C-alpha positions as a printed Julia matrix, in Angstrom:
166×3 Matrix{Float64}:
  13.63  14.62  23.05
  14.02  17.6   25.33
  11.45  18.32  27.98
   9.4   21.39  27.25
   8.08  23.91  29.64
   4.52  24.55  28.55
   2.22  27.47  29.2
  -1.31  27.64  27.9
  -4.04  30.24  28.01
  -7.4   30.73  26.39
  -6.87  34.3   25.24
  -8.59  35.5   22.11
  -7.34  38.61  20.29
  -7.36  39.63  16.68
  -4.25  41.82  16.63
  -1.46  40.71  14.35
   1.95  40.5   16.03
   3.86  43.7   15.28
   7.01  41.72  14.48
   5.41  39.45  11.9
   6.21  41.49   8.8
   9.07  43.79   9.75
  11.5   41.34  11.31
  10.61  37.97   9.86
  13.55  35.74   8.94
  11.36  33.61   6.75
   8.09  31.79   6.46
   7.34  28.15   5.73
   3.98  27.12   4.26
   2.43  23.69   4.76
  -0.15  21.69   2.81
  -3.65  21.24   4.22
  -3.74  19.12   7.41
  -0.01  18.38   7.23
   3.0   18.97   9.43
   5.44  17.45   6.95
   8.0   20.06   5.97
   7.7   20.4    2.19
  11.07  19.9    0.52
  10.33  23.0   -1.55
  10.46  25.01   1.68
  13.89  23.82   2.93
  15.69  26.81   1.41
  13.4   29.18   3.31
  15.07  28.08   6.57
  18.7   28.72   5.61
  18.6   32.51   6.26
  17.15  31.89   9.73
  19.77  29.21  10.46
  22.57  31.52   9.31
  21.2   34.33  11.46
  20.92  32.08  14.52
  24.45  30.76  14.15
  25.92  34.27  13.83
  23.76  35.74  16.62
  24.17  33.38  19.55
  22.57  35.99  21.83
  19.24  35.86  19.95
  16.38  33.41  20.01
  14.47  32.27  16.95
  10.72  32.32  17.59
   8.58  30.03  15.46
   5.05  31.45  15.13
   2.99  28.4   14.13
  -0.45  28.84  12.56
  -3.24  26.79  10.96
  -6.23  27.62   8.81
  -9.63  27.84  10.58
 -10.76  24.41   9.37
 -10.94  21.91  12.23
 -11.36  22.2   15.97
  -9.24  24.55  18.07
  -7.54  21.7   20.02
  -6.71  19.81  16.82
  -5.27  22.93  15.19
  -3.14  23.75  18.23
  -1.66  20.24  18.04
  -1.1   20.61  14.29
   0.61  23.98  14.84
   2.92  22.36  17.43
   3.81  19.58  14.98
   4.54  22.17  12.27
   6.8   24.11  14.63
   8.57  20.85  15.56
   9.2   20.1   11.87
  10.74  23.54  11.38
  12.75  23.23  14.61
  14.09  19.83  13.58
  15.25  21.2   10.23
  16.89  24.22  11.92
  18.73  21.88  14.3
  19.85  19.79  11.31
  21.22  23.03   9.82
  23.25  23.62  13.01
  21.01  25.82  15.17
  21.16  24.88  18.87
  17.75  23.74  20.12
  18.12  26.02  23.15
  17.87  28.99  20.8
  14.41  28.07  19.46
  11.06  29.06  21.0
   7.59  28.05  19.77
   4.7   30.54  19.75
   1.6   28.48  18.99
  -1.49  30.08  17.5
  -3.4   27.16  15.97
  -6.29  28.81  14.18
  -6.19  31.85  16.49
  -4.19  34.94  15.68
  -4.23  36.99  12.52
  -5.86  35.56   9.43
  -4.13  35.7    6.06
  -5.88  36.39   2.73
  -6.24  32.67   1.94
  -6.4   29.48   3.96
  -3.23  28.28   2.2
  -1.34  31.31   3.58
  -2.73  30.6    7.09
  -0.9   27.23   7.12
   2.48  28.6    8.08
   5.34  28.94  10.52
   6.89  32.41  10.56
  10.44  32.69  11.94
  11.56  35.85  13.67
  14.55  36.81  15.82
  14.41  38.34  19.25
  16.71  39.35  22.04
  13.75  40.03  24.3
  13.28  38.13  27.54
  11.01  35.09  27.22
   8.45  36.85  29.41
   8.05  39.46  26.65
   7.77  36.78  23.95
   5.07  35.07  26.03
   3.15  38.32  26.55
   3.37  39.23  22.86
   2.14  35.78  21.84
  -0.87  35.83  24.15
  -1.7   39.45  23.28
  -1.83  38.43  19.6
  -4.21  35.53  20.24
  -1.66  32.78  20.79
  -2.53  29.78  22.92
   0.86  28.41  24.02
   4.58  29.07  24.19
   7.15  26.28  24.51
  10.9   26.1   24.81
  13.27  23.3   25.6
  14.21  23.94  29.2
  12.64  24.8   32.51
  13.39  28.33  33.64
  13.07  30.36  36.79
  11.1   33.6   36.86
  14.39  35.52  36.87
  15.5   33.66  33.73
  12.16  34.41  32.04
  12.67  38.12  32.65
  16.31  38.17  31.49
  17.43  38.7   27.9
  18.81  35.57  26.23
  22.34  34.6   27.17
  24.61  33.73  24.26
  24.4   30.07  23.29
  27.81  28.38  23.3
  28.8   27.59  19.76
  29.05  23.88  19.02
């Protein structure tokens, strides 16, 4: 498994990410207390995989959420496992792992109308520098951002470079 750079903060905000509805490539919903990707949700990832493979200069951000049941640390871990399940499926569909970024909310972030809708990973594209993705995540109540490689400050501030097609 790739090493992840990991940033964490204890920021609390109630604002919903501006990108969540307008630019979403899809959303995957999970059963209660589960990170197993439901087979019924596999088709929801194909549009994001197709987008990623035709836009090598974009990243796919996985916003991972949980319902408010459970402790904050447990829910952050569950959100990470949900994002990993979605990432693994995207990689199986041909998306390079270097193109995927996790934005972890756990039970923080915007609430949905029902707990079942809170148990989700929303996929959205960006060509923004990782520093902007990090700032947006923390401003919206996120607790962590991960990606698969260590980067310098200059690389964090740069827009994504095209991923070599495999």
